[in-house]
MARVO-350606 format. One record per residue (C-alpha): residue number from 1; y, z, x. Coordinates in steps of 0.5 Angstrom, whole numbers. Layout:
N
NUM | Y | Z | X
...
***
This chain:
212
1 | -26 | 7 | -56
2 | -19 | 5 | -56
3 | -15 | 3 | -50
4 | -7 | 4 | -49
5 | -3 | 2 | -44
6 | 3 | 6 | -42
7 | 8 | 7 | -36
8 | 7 | 13 | -31
9 | 10 | 19 | -32
10 | 17 | 19 | -31
11 | 18 | 12 | -33
12 | 21 | 6 | -29
13 | 25 | 7 | -23
14 | 30 | 3 | -25
15 | 31 | 7 | -31
16 | 31 | 14 | -29
17 | 37 | 18 | -27
18 | 38 | 20 | -20
19 | 34 | 26 | -17
20 | 37 | 31 | -12
21 | 33 | 27 | -7
22 | 36 | 20 | -9
23 | 43 | 23 | -8
24 | 41 | 26 | -1
25 | 38 | 19 | 1
26 | 45 | 16 | -1
27 | 49 | 21 | 2
28 | 45 | 20 | 9
29 | 46 | 12 | 9
30 | 53 | 13 | 7
31 | 53 | 17 | 13
32 | 50 | 12 | 17
33 | 55 | 7 | 15
34 | 60 | 12 | 18
35 | 56 | 13 | 24
36 | 56 | 5 | 25
37 | 64 | 5 | 25
38 | 64 | 9 | 31
39 | 61 | 2 | 35
40 | 67 | -1 | 37
41 | 70 | -7 | 33
42 | 72 | -13 | 36
43 | 77 | -18 | 33
44 | 77 | -25 | 37
45 | 83 | -29 | 38
46 | 86 | -32 | 32
47 | 81 | -29 | 27
48 | 84 | -23 | 23
49 | 77 | -20 | 21
50 | 74 | -16 | 26
51 | 66 | -16 | 28
52 | 63 | -10 | 27
53 | 56 | -6 | 26
54 | 57 | -4 | 19
55 | 54 | -10 | 16
56 | 48 | -8 | 19
57 | 48 | -1 | 15
58 | 49 | -5 | 9
59 | 42 | -9 | 10
60 | 39 | -2 | 12
61 | 41 | 2 | 6
62 | 38 | -4 | 1
63 | 32 | -5 | 5
64 | 30 | 3 | 6
65 | 33 | 5 | -1
66 | 32 | -1 | -5
67 | 37 | -4 | -10
68 | 40 | 2 | -14
69 | 41 | 7 | -9
70 | 43 | 2 | -3
71 | 49 | 0 | -7
72 | 50 | 7 | -9
73 | 51 | 9 | -2
74 | 56 | 3 | -1
75 | 60 | 6 | -7
76 | 60 | 13 | -4
77 | 62 | 10 | 3
78 | 68 | 6 | 0
79 | 70 | 12 | -4
80 | 71 | 15 | 3
81 | 75 | 9 | 6
82 | 79 | 9 | 0
83 | 81 | 17 | 0
84 | 83 | 16 | 7
85 | 77 | 18 | 12
86 | 77 | 13 | 18
87 | 70 | 11 | 17
88 | 71 | 4 | 18
89 | 70 | 1 | 25
90 | 76 | 2 | 29
91 | 78 | 8 | 25
92 | 81 | 5 | 19
93 | 81 | 8 | 12
94 | 86 | 9 | 6
95 | 87 | 4 | 1
96 | 91 | -1 | 5
97 | 85 | -4 | 8
98 | 83 | -6 | 1
99 | 90 | -11 | 1
100 | 87 | -14 | 8
101 | 83 | -20 | 10
102 | 77 | -16 | 10
103 | 77 | -14 | 3
104 | 72 | -19 | 1
105 | 67 | -16 | 6
106 | 68 | -9 | 3
107 | 68 | -10 | -4
108 | 61 | -14 | -2
109 | 58 | -8 | 1
110 | 55 | -5 | -5
111 | 53 | -12 | -8
112 | 50 | -14 | -2
113 | 46 | -8 | -1
114 | 43 | -9 | -8
115 | 41 | -16 | -7
116 | 38 | -14 | 0
117 | 34 | -8 | -4
118 | 32 | -12 | -10
119 | 29 | -17 | -6
120 | 26 | -11 | -1
121 | 23 | -8 | -8
122 | 20 | -15 | -10
123 | 17 | -17 | -3
124 | 15 | -10 | -1
125 | 8 | -11 | -3
126 | 6 | -17 | 2
127 | -1 | -15 | 5
128 | 0 | -17 | 12
129 | 5 | -13 | 17
130 | 8 | -20 | 19
131 | 9 | -22 | 12
132 | 13 | -15 | 11
133 | 17 | -17 | 17
134 | 18 | -24 | 14
135 | 20 | -21 | 7
136 | 25 | -16 | 11
137 | 28 | -22 | 14
138 | 29 | -26 | 8
139 | 32 | -20 | 4
140 | 37 | -19 | 10
141 | 39 | -26 | 11
142 | 40 | -27 | 3
143 | 43 | -21 | 2
144 | 46 | -18 | 8
145 | 49 | -25 | 10
146 | 49 | -30 | 5
147 | 52 | -26 | -1
148 | 57 | -22 | 4
149 | 59 | -28 | 7
150 | 61 | -31 | -1
151 | 65 | -25 | -2
152 | 68 | -25 | 5
153 | 70 | -32 | 4
154 | 74 | -31 | -2
155 | 77 | -25 | 0
156 | 80 | -29 | 6
157 | 82 | -34 | 2
158 | 86 | -30 | -3
159 | 89 | -25 | 3
160 | 90 | -30 | 8
161 | 92 | -36 | 3
162 | 88 | -41 | 6
163 | 83 | -46 | 2
164 | 76 | -44 | 1
165 | 74 | -49 | 6
166 | 78 | -47 | 11
167 | 76 | -39 | 10
168 | 69 | -42 | 11
169 | 70 | -45 | 17
170 | 72 | -38 | 20
171 | 65 | -35 | 19
172 | 62 | -39 | 25
173 | 64 | -34 | 30
174 | 60 | -28 | 26
175 | 54 | -32 | 25
176 | 50 | -30 | 32
177 | 52 | -23 | 31
178 | 50 | -23 | 24
179 | 43 | -26 | 26
180 | 42 | -21 | 31
181 | 43 | -15 | 26
182 | 38 | -19 | 21
183 | 33 | -18 | 26
184 | 34 | -11 | 28
185 | 35 | -8 | 21
186 | 29 | -12 | 19
187 | 25 | -8 | 25
188 | 28 | -2 | 23
189 | 27 | -2 | 16
190 | 19 | -4 | 17
191 | 19 | 2 | 22
192 | 22 | 7 | 17
193 | 17 | 4 | 11
194 | 11 | 5 | 16
195 | 13 | 12 | 17
196 | 15 | 14 | 10
197 | 11 | 9 | 5
198 | 14 | 12 | -1
199 | 21 | 11 | 1
200 | 23 | 5 | -3
201 | 26 | 5 | -10
202 | 21 | 1 | -14
203 | 19 | 2 | -21
204 | 12 | 5 | -21
205 | 6 | 1 | -23
206 | 3 | 1 | -30
207 | -4 | 4 | -31
208 | -9 | 3 | -36
209 | -11 | 10 | -40
210 | -16 | 10 | -45
211 | -18 | 15 | -51
212 | -24 | 16 | -55
***
């Protein structure tokens, strides 16, 4: 008897092409981002980057869809922004927003969603409900806050022509709200996966097949 080890039919989720279902989910989460843009933005006095709900959409896209599809949904959303649709918070849109101080955050959306998604894929197998919630919190904090802040700081430093350390100090006002978004997004993601356990874009497990 000889044993062979192979992948499940269809190959790795990371290697396969996007299906119609994948693209539909991508479109849905691009729409979720646009819907979050309807939540009024607030710009604190002395600050140039508004506080919006849309960074939570980044966490939701990555956490629900996984890295590839989450990042693609953000690229679709940015394409809508670029062609002039007013889907950013405050009804903003058009190429001009990419020349403003928010550009770092915008460019960081796909990367942050990808990081949230990859971490979610790798931590998704945690057995306990508490562990799964903790995993979602970690993924959101690392991808949706830390990674996004790195891009945001660079964007502010370049467009406002200020040093990196000064741009970093401007982030403090965003931290409390973003921590709330981390928790809310984690709760939503866990609820979605509880109802639709096969939704996350993960590579299928290898299985043993044997032949005589």
